[in-house]
Every structure is written in C-alpha cells, then in structure tokens.
VEXZAZA-595582 format. One record per residue (C-alpha): residue number from 1; z, x, y. Coordinates in nm, 2 decimals. Example, Ala and Ser with C-alpha at 12.3 -4.5 7.8 and 13.67 -1.06 7.14 Angstrom:
# VEXZAZA-595582
R,nr,w,u,v
R,1,0.78,1.23,-0.45
R,2,0.71,1.37,-0.11
//
This chain:
# VEXZAZA-595582
R,nr,w,u,v
R,1,-1.94,2.83,-5.50
R,2,-1.81,3.18,-5.56
R,3,-1.59,3.24,-5.86
R,4,-1.26,3.43,-5.77
R,5,-1.29,3.63,-6.09
R,6,-1.60,3.81,-5.95
R,7,-1.42,3.95,-5.65
R,8,-1.11,4.14,-5.59
R,9,-0.82,3.96,-5.44
R,10,-0.86,4.14,-5.09
R,11,-1.22,4.02,-5.09
R,12,-1.11,3.66,-5.16
R,13,-0.87,3.66,-4.89
R,14,-1.13,3.80,-4.63
R,15,-1.37,3.52,-4.73
R,16,-1.10,3.26,-4.69
R,17,-1.01,3.38,-4.35
R,18,-1.38,3.39,-4.25
R,19,-1.43,3.02,-4.38
R,20,-1.12,2.90,-4.19
R,21,-1.25,3.08,-3.86
R,22,-1.59,2.92,-3.90
R,23,-1.43,2.57,-3.96
R,24,-1.22,2.63,-3.65
R,25,-1.53,2.71,-3.42
R,26,-1.71,2.40,-3.55
R,27,-1.39,2.19,-3.46
R,28,-1.38,2.34,-3.11
R,29,-1.73,2.27,-3.05
R,30,-1.77,1.90,-3.16
R,31,-1.42,1.76,-3.10
R,32,-1.25,1.97,-2.82
R,33,-1.54,2.04,-2.59
R,34,-1.56,1.76,-2.30
R,35,-1.88,1.56,-2.31
R,36,-2.05,1.56,-1.97
R,37,-2.04,1.21,-1.80
R,38,-2.42,1.18,-1.83
R,39,-2.44,1.30,-2.21
R,40,-2.41,0.99,-2.43
R,41,-2.56,1.18,-2.73
R,42,-2.21,1.19,-2.89
R,43,-2.01,0.90,-2.74
R,44,-2.06,0.64,-2.48
R,45,-2.10,0.72,-2.11
R,46,-1.77,0.78,-1.92
R,47,-1.77,0.61,-1.59
R,48,-1.55,0.70,-1.31
R,49,-1.37,0.41,-1.14
R,50,-1.52,0.54,-0.81
R,51,-1.88,0.46,-0.93
R,52,-1.83,0.09,-0.89
R,53,-1.71,0.13,-0.52
R,54,-2.04,0.07,-0.36
R,55,-2.03,0.10,0.02
R,56,-1.72,0.31,0.03
R,57,-1.92,0.58,0.20
R,58,-1.97,0.35,0.49
R,59,-1.60,0.34,0.56
R,60,-1.37,0.58,0.75
R,61,-1.01,0.55,0.63
R,62,-0.73,0.66,0.88
R,63,-0.39,0.70,0.71
R,64,-0.10,0.71,0.96
R,65,0.23,0.86,0.88
R,66,0.53,1.06,1.02
R,67,0.67,1.41,0.94
R,68,1.01,1.27,0.79
R,69,0.82,1.06,0.53
R,70,0.49,1.24,0.48
R,71,0.61,1.48,0.19
R,72,0.76,1.20,0.00
R,73,0.50,0.94,0.05
R,74,0.16,1.11,0.07
R,75,0.13,1.28,-0.27
R,76,0.11,0.94,-0.44
R,77,-0.21,0.86,-0.24
R,78,-0.41,1.15,-0.35
R,79,-0.45,1.03,-0.70
R,80,-0.46,0.66,-0.63
R,81,-0.58,0.50,-0.30
R,82,-0.75,0.81,-0.15
R,83,-0.88,0.92,-0.49
R,84,-1.23,0.78,-0.44
R,85,-1.24,0.78,-0.06
R,86,-1.51,1.02,0.07
R,87,-1.43,0.99,0.43
R,88,-1.07,0.99,0.55
R,89,-0.82,1.16,0.78
R,90,-0.44,1.17,0.77
R,91,-0.25,1.16,1.11
R,92,0.11,1.22,1.18
R,93,0.33,1.36,1.45
R,94,0.33,1.70,1.30
R,95,0.03,1.92,1.18
R,96,0.07,2.05,0.82
R,97,-0.10,2.08,0.48
R,98,0.05,1.87,0.19
R,99,-0.09,1.95,-0.16
R,100,-0.40,2.09,-0.02
R,101,-0.47,1.80,0.21
R,102,-0.46,1.87,0.58
R,103,-0.24,1.64,0.81
R,104,-0.35,1.62,1.18
R,105,-0.12,1.58,1.49
R,106,-0.23,1.26,1.64
R,107,-0.03,1.30,1.96
R,108,-0.15,1.65,2.06
R,109,-0.37,1.50,2.34
R,110,-0.10,1.26,2.48
R,111,-0.04,1.33,2.86
R,112,0.17,1.65,2.88
R,113,0.41,1.52,3.14
R,114,0.49,1.21,2.90
R,115,0.55,1.45,2.61
R,116,0.77,1.67,2.84
R,117,0.99,1.40,2.99
R,118,0.98,1.06,2.80
R,119,1.29,1.00,2.58
R,120,1.07,0.88,2.30
R,121,0.92,1.24,2.27
R,122,1.26,1.42,2.25
R,123,1.23,1.40,1.86
R,124,0.87,1.52,1.90
R,125,0.96,1.82,2.10
R,126,1.22,1.93,1.84
R,127,0.97,1.87,1.57
R,128,0.70,2.10,1.73
R,129,0.95,2.37,1.81
R,130,1.14,2.38,1.47
R,131,0.96,2.17,1.21
R,132,1.18,1.95,0.98
R,133,1.43,2.22,0.98
R,134,1.51,2.14,1.35
R,135,1.71,1.83,1.23
R,136,2.02,1.83,1.04
R,137,2.07,1.67,0.69
R,138,2.30,1.41,0.86
R,139,2.03,1.32,1.10
R,140,1.76,1.29,0.84
R,141,1.99,1.06,0.62
R,142,2.08,0.85,0.91
R,143,1.73,0.80,1.01
R,144,1.62,0.71,0.66
R,145,1.88,0.44,0.64
R,146,1.84,0.31,0.98
R,147,1.84,-0.07,1.01
R,148,1.57,-0.30,1.14
R,149,1.64,-0.46,1.47
R,150,1.45,-0.71,1.71
R,151,1.29,-0.40,1.87
R,152,1.19,-0.23,1.55
R,153,1.36,0.03,1.33
R,154,1.64,0.21,1.50
R,155,1.52,0.58,1.44
R,156,1.34,0.83,1.66
R,157,1.04,0.86,1.44
R,158,0.99,0.49,1.44
R,159,1.01,0.49,1.82
R,160,0.75,0.76,1.85
R,161,0.52,0.58,1.60
R,162,0.41,0.33,1.88
R,163,0.23,0.62,2.06
R,164,-0.01,0.69,1.77
R,165,-0.22,0.38,1.77
R,166,-0.45,0.42,2.07
R,167,-0.49,0.80,2.00
R,168,-0.58,0.71,1.64
R,169,-0.86,0.50,1.76
R,170,-1.00,0.77,1.97
R,171,-0.97,1.03,1.71
R,172,-1.11,0.82,1.44
R,173,-1.43,0.75,1.65
R,174,-1.47,1.10,1.74
R,175,-1.42,1.23,1.39
R,176,-1.66,0.96,1.23
R,177,-1.87,0.82,1.50
R,178,-2.13,0.66,1.26
R,179,-1.90,0.48,1.04
R,180,-1.96,0.11,0.98
R,181,-1.59,0.03,0.95
R,182,-1.26,0.19,1.03
R,183,-0.97,0.11,0.79
R,184,-0.63,0.19,0.93
R,185,-0.34,0.20,0.67
R,186,0.01,0.33,0.65
R,187,0.18,0.57,0.39
R,188,0.32,0.26,0.20
R,189,0.00,0.05,0.22
R,190,-0.20,-0.01,-0.10
R,191,-0.55,-0.10,-0.06
R,192,-0.75,-0.26,-0.35
R,193,-1.09,-0.10,-0.24
R,194,-1.33,-0.30,-0.46
R,195,-1.19,-0.63,-0.32
R,196,-1.19,-0.50,0.04
R,197,-1.56,-0.39,0.01
R,198,-1.67,-0.73,-0.12
R,199,-1.47,-0.90,0.15
R,200,-1.64,-0.67,0.43
R,201,-1.99,-0.74,0.27
R,202,-1.95,-1.11,0.43
R,203,-1.95,-0.95,0.77
R,204,-2.21,-0.79,0.99
R,205,-2.07,-0.45,1.08
R,206,-2.31,-0.43,1.39
R,207,-2.10,-0.69,1.55
R,208,-1.74,-0.64,1.69
R,209,-1.47,-0.73,1.44
R,210,-1.09,-0.67,1.43
R,211,-0.93,-0.80,1.12
R,212,-0.58,-0.80,0.97
R,213,-0.27,-0.99,0.90
R,214,-0.17,-1.18,1.22
R,215,0.15,-1.10,1.41
R,216,0.25,-1.22,1.76
R,217,0.47,-1.07,2.01
R,218,0.47,-1.27,2.35
R,219,0.13,-1.39,2.41
R,220,-0.04,-1.10,2.21
R,221,-0.18,-1.18,1.86
R,222,-0.24,-0.86,1.68
R,223,-0.30,-0.71,1.33
R,224,0.01,-0.59,1.14
R,225,-0.02,-0.21,1.09
R,226,0.17,-0.22,0.75
R,227,-0.09,-0.44,0.58
R,228,-0.38,-0.23,0.69
R,229,-0.65,-0.35,0.93
R,230,-1.03,-0.32,0.98
R,231,-1.22,-0.26,1.29
R,232,-1.60,-0.25,1.29
R,233,-1.77,0.04,1.48
R,234,-1.89,-0.17,1.78
R,235,-1.52,-0.29,1.83
R,236,-1.37,0.06,1.79
R,237,-1.62,0.18,2.06
R,238,-1.52,-0.11,2.30
R,239,-1.14,-0.03,2.27
R,240,-1.19,0.34,2.30
R,241,-1.40,0.30,2.62
R,242,-1.14,0.05,2.75
R,243,-0.86,0.28,2.70
R,244,-1.05,0.58,2.85
R,245,-1.11,0.37,3.18
R,246,-0.74,0.25,3.20
R,247,-0.55,0.55,3.06
R,248,-0.24,0.53,3.27
R,249,-0.22,0.14,3.23
R,250,-0.21,0.17,2.84
R,251,0.03,0.48,2.85
R,252,0.26,0.27,3.08
R,253,0.21,-0.03,2.85
R,254,0.31,0.18,2.53
R,255,0.61,0.32,2.71
R,256,0.74,-0.02,2.78
R,257,0.67,-0.18,2.45
R,258,0.81,-0.13,2.11
R,259,0.52,-0.20,1.87
R,260,0.20,0.02,1.88
R,261,0.00,-0.21,1.66
R,262,0.07,-0.48,1.94
R,263,-0.04,-0.25,2.20
R,264,-0.37,-0.17,2.01
R,265,-0.42,-0.54,1.97
R,266,-0.38,-0.61,2.35
R,267,-0.63,-0.33,2.42
R,268,-0.88,-0.48,2.18
R,269,-0.83,-0.82,2.34
R,270,-0.87,-0.67,2.69
R,271,-1.20,-0.52,2.56
R,272,-1.32,-0.87,2.45
R,273,-1.24,-0.84,2.07
R,274,-1.01,-1.09,1.92
R,275,-0.83,-1.07,1.60
R,276,-0.96,-1.26,1.30
R,277,-0.65,-1.38,1.12
R,278,-0.69,-1.23,0.78
R,279,-0.37,-1.33,0.58
R,280,-0.38,-1.35,0.29
R,281,-0.67,-1.14,0.21
R,282,-0.47,-0.87,0.39
R,283,-0.10,-0.89,0.30
R,284,0.21,-0.74,0.46
R,285,0.45,-0.74,0.15
R,286,0.46,-0.59,-0.19
R,287,0.37,-0.84,-0.46
R,288,0.73,-0.87,-0.59
R,289,0.86,-0.96,-0.25
R,290,0.60,-1.23,-0.17
R,291,0.65,-1.59,-0.13
R,292,0.32,-1.72,-0.26
R,293,0.39,-2.05,-0.10
R,294,0.41,-1.91,0.25
R,295,0.13,-1.98,0.51
R,296,0.27,-1.71,0.74
R,297,0.21,-1.91,1.06
R,298,-0.14,-2.03,0.94
R,299,-0.27,-2.29,0.71
R,300,-0.36,-2.08,0.39
R,301,-0.13,-2.00,0.10
R,302,-0.19,-1.67,-0.08
R,303,-0.21,-1.80,-0.45
R,304,-0.60,-1.90,-0.44
R,305,-0.72,-1.61,-0.23
R,306,-0.84,-1.26,-0.33
R,307,-0.61,-0.98,-0.24
R,308,-0.73,-0.67,-0.06
R,309,-0.40,-0.51,0.03
R,310,-0.02,-0.50,-0.01
R,311,0.25,-0.32,0.18
R,312,0.59,-0.16,0.11
R,313,0.47,-0.01,-0.21
R,314,0.72,0.27,-0.30
R,315,0.57,0.60,-0.41
R,316,0.70,0.57,-0.77
R,317,0.49,0.24,-0.81
R,318,0.16,0.36,-0.68
R,319,0.05,0.50,-1.02
R,320,0.16,0.19,-1.21
R,321,-0.02,-0.03,-0.95
R,322,-0.34,0.18,-0.96
R,323,-0.36,0.16,-1.34
R,324,-0.31,-0.22,-1.33
R,325,-0.58,-0.25,-1.07
R,326,-0.82,-0.03,-1.28
R,327,-0.75,-0.20,-1.60
R,328,-0.83,-0.53,-1.43
R,329,-1.14,-0.42,-1.29
R,330,-1.25,-0.28,-1.63
R,331,-1.18,-0.59,-1.81
R,332,-1.29,-0.85,-1.56
R,333,-1.60,-0.92,-1.37
R,334,-1.42,-1.09,-1.08
R,335,-1.16,-0.94,-0.84
R,336,-0.79,-0.99,-0.83
R,337,-0.64,-1.29,-0.66
R,338,-0.28,-1.33,-0.56
R,339,-0.24,-1.56,-0.85
R,340,-0.37,-1.30,-1.09
R,341,-0.12,-1.05,-0.95
R,342,0.15,-1.31,-1.01
R,343,0.07,-1.39,-1.36
R,344,-0.03,-1.04,-1.49
R,345,0.20,-0.82,-1.28
R,346,0.50,-1.03,-1.18
R,347,0.55,-1.30,-1.44
R,348,0.60,-1.05,-1.74
R,349,0.89,-0.91,-1.56
R,350,1.08,-1.23,-1.49
R,351,1.34,-1.33,-1.75
R,352,1.64,-1.58,-1.77
R,353,1.86,-1.28,-1.70
R,354,1.81,-0.93,-1.54
R,355,2.10,-0.70,-1.47
R,356,2.11,-0.46,-1.17
R,357,1.82,-0.66,-1.01
R,358,1.80,-0.85,-0.69
R,359,1.52,-1.12,-0.68
R,360,1.58,-1.19,-0.31
R,361,1.73,-1.54,-0.36
R,362,1.83,-1.65,-0.01
R,363,2.04,-1.97,-0.01
R,364,2.42,-1.92,-0.04
R,365,2.61,-2.14,-0.28
R,366,2.99,-2.16,-0.21
R,367,3.29,-2.15,-0.45
R,368,3.09,-2.00,-0.75
R,369,3.26,-1.73,-0.95
R,370,3.05,-1.65,-1.24
R,371,2.69,-1.59,-1.34
R,372,2.66,-1.89,-1.56
R,373,2.80,-2.11,-1.29
R,374,2.55,-1.98,-1.06
R,375,2.28,-2.05,-1.30
R,376,2.42,-2.41,-1.34
R,377,2.41,-2.44,-0.95
R,378,2.03,-2.37,-0.97
R,379,1.98,-2.61,-1.27
R,380,2.14,-2.89,-1.08
R,381,1.87,-2.84,-0.79
R,382,1.54,-2.99,-0.92
R,383,1.34,-2.75,-0.69
R,384,1.55,-2.43,-0.76
R,385,1.35,-2.16,-0.95
R,386,1.57,-1.85,-0.93
R,387,1.92,-1.73,-0.85
R,388,2.13,-1.41,-0.82
R,389,2.49,-1.33,-0.85
R,390,2.73,-1.06,-0.73
R,391,3.12,-1.05,-0.72
R,392,3.10,-1.19,-0.38
R,393,2.84,-1.46,-0.39
R,394,2.58,-1.68,-0.56
R,395,2.24,-1.73,-0.41
R,396,1.95,-1.96,-0.51
R,397,1.60,-2.01,-0.41
R,398,1.30,-2.25,-0.43
R,399,1.06,-1.95,-0.39
R,400,0.96,-1.74,-0.67
R,401,1.00,-1.35,-0.63
R,402,1.04,-1.06,-0.85
R,403,1.24,-0.85,-0.61
R,404,1.36,-0.50,-0.68
R,405,1.60,-0.29,-0.89
R,406,1.94,-0.21,-0.75
R,407,2.12,0.10,-0.85
R,408,2.38,0.05,-1.14
R,409,2.63,0.25,-0.94
R,410,2.60,0.03,-0.64
R,411,2.92,-0.10,-0.49
R,412,2.79,-0.45,-0.51
R,413,2.61,-0.50,-0.85
R,414,2.35,-0.78,-0.86
R,415,2.24,-0.98,-1.17
R,416,1.95,-1.23,-1.12
R,417,1.78,-1.50,-1.33
R,418,1.48,-1.73,-1.32
R,419,1.44,-2.08,-1.44
R,420,1.16,-1.99,-1.69
R,421,1.05,-2.35,-1.78
R,422,1.03,-2.42,-1.40
R,423,0.83,-2.09,-1.35
R,424,0.58,-2.22,-1.60
R,425,0.55,-2.55,-1.42
R,426,0.51,-2.36,-1.09
R,427,0.23,-2.17,-1.22
R,428,0.04,-2.48,-1.34
R,429,0.10,-2.67,-1.02
R,430,-0.02,-2.38,-0.80
R,431,-0.33,-2.33,-1.02
R,432,-0.41,-2.70,-0.99
R,433,-0.38,-2.68,-0.62
R,434,-0.69,-2.43,-0.60
R,435,-1.02,-2.55,-0.49
R,436,-1.31,-2.31,-0.38
R,437,-1.07,-2.07,-0.17
R,438,-1.17,-1.71,-0.20
R,439,-1.21,-1.51,0.12
R,440,-1.08,-1.54,0.49
R,441,-1.40,-1.57,0.68
R,442,-1.47,-1.66,1.04
//
C-alpha cells in the first residue's frame, strides 16, 4: 500500500481517480454485461419461453382484425401471443403497418362488382379512399358502443367482417402452403400455445380436421371465430378448392348471411369436413366471465379440462395474462386446466365485498334496497354463491364469475360480493367431480 506521505497531494488525488476508474471498469465487465444465453460460466443458462414451444414452426397463425380496432388491440399481441410465433400474418380490411408489423388487406381480391355496389362495402370504400380520417369522431364512437343484436353487432365494420373468412382461407393457404395446421384467431383471442401444441399432438395433421368451439345457426354447426379454431392442411385445401369451384354461390351466401364463421363452417361441411366440437379446450369467453358449470350445448363442463384459448381479453390484460401463463409453465410440468385458471387467477380476486365491480350476477331480487339486504337474500338461498347491488336492483347467482370493473364515475355504480365459504365448498365439489378428463378428442 502506498503511503500518502511519500507523494504530493496532487499525485494522491490522481492515483485515487485511477483506482476508482479501474474498479468501475471491473464492475461493468462482470456485473453489467449481459451473459449470452449459451454461456453458463457465470450464471445458470437463461431459457426463452419460446424454447419450450416445440412444433410451433408447423403452425401458421392467421389473426383477423379490423381498421377501427387494430391500433388499439394489436400492440398487445406483439409481446404476448405472437411473441414466439415464427409464421403468422395479420389481416384486416385496411392495409397498413402497426409498430413495424404489416397488416394485409384481406378483401383486396373480392369481386370488384360486389365491392362497388354491395351496401356492406360502403364503409370499406370510404376506408380505402380516406383511411380512418374518412370517419367522424361521432361515427367511430357510435360504432365502438354498438349493441349486439340477433344478427350480430350493429356496426358497419362488423357487417363487413363476414366477408373476410373465406378469403382468409385462400390467402393463408397461398402464404404458407406447407403448414401442418392453420390457427385462426381474432384481436381479442388469447392462445395458450403450449397447451394447444400438446392438444394438436393427439391428431394426425395429414387428415382433414376442423376444430373449435361449437356454435349453430340453422342447420350449420361451425367453429366460433372468437375462441380461435384450427384447420389442418388437407381440410384447408378442401375448402379452398370448394370455394374456387363455387365462387358465386359462396359470395351470394355471404351476402345473405350475417356470420362469416358460419359461412366458412358450411363451406367446410360442403367439402366433407365436419367440425370436431372442441369446447372447453377452446373457449369463447374470458376466464372471469366463464360459468365453469356450463356444458355449452354439449356434455362436458370446463373445470376438469385443459385450456388452450380464451376470448374477449382486453388489451390491458394481455401482459398480465401472459405473465401468469409463463409463471405457471415455469413452475409446473403440466399444462393449465380451467380449474387451475379459477383457483390461481380468479379466486384470489374474489372477496366478500368489492366496490365498482360487476360480477355478472343475473337473477333479479325484488324489494331490496341495500347491499347488506342483497347479501342476506343470497345467504337465504342455499345454492347462491354471489350477488351484486346497484341503486336500482339486487341480483344473485348460482354461478361463480369474477366479472369486471365498472368505472367509479358510472351513473349506475355497482357493488359485488361472493359467499366465500360457499366458494370454498364449490371448488372442493368441482375437484371431486373430475376423473381422467383432459383433452377433447374424436
């Protein structure tokens, strides 16, 4: 060690600066430099969540959206559902780039006479000519708040959406002709890829398969677009060929119909490919809105089965949902079942009282004027598990749902509660009902 008495003060100060600088360089080298993923000489190997998704390269993902929602909903996908997907394309009714990702116009090859004359395309024509600026703020607000009707959502973008499904099939096959599977999703669909890949591994992709959450309009059973659906390569080739040979028929059918996923389902059935009813592996609701006792027209309840998709996920929830899934896969060797989603994602958010929250209770109770009386009304019904109260009404329910937040400045404020002891009993009884259920298979 140097003795300060042997050097002038200026020299000591210089030596001190040099020592500090050298220490800083050592700190930067060992503690701040990133360690390459393959270098475990300093710390354990860092594995990307994408590394576990074996077989994802055999899938082509088709995300369907629309111009009015794309800027708000797509960015959440780029760091979550699409983060690990090597082969995908985004299709809309308007071509553009969003955060460096290209969005294709899926309707650019529709019959020009239909585009020029059909009322469904009035919105499309305005959009192509002037972009989103072609619409007034009042129009956009009206369409965003449009109500659902028996014929679908009452907005021009929604009415145009039915025209996208069959062209999507054509474009997907052309874009990735050798994919084993084609997965069609919407801008508010969340896919749990590891679960989906394990489910698909039970099927022979060389055979024609069409799989999704079952819906029915008239005599046509089809896969609900919102939950996502899977079509094998041979099945997609069959429906594309069928459409090419009967283009006018399917254009006329689309014009007369209101649901494009139903039109696609009919075209597949016409081509000899029937739907495999896939609920609850494929689900059409967000976890907080699901009734885990519902069979949705079939025989199976979601609770015991693996979950490969959910729908109606708002953009703000994607990152939270993605972190939950990644943490689960890191800590468990088995995939997420719906019961795991309830216990680990929903149950921690239930409580005896939650303000500015609607838990979607649905049975009206008359002559009740307070939250406490509403709770009592639920307590007096042995099968009641939750309730909600507003200044106008009390509602109870035998189902268990998380629901969603309601703005605190809403004109009709909502307060919800759950019977927590009954919730505990519900979970135990549902677990006891499970046998060897796992996947929906043929």
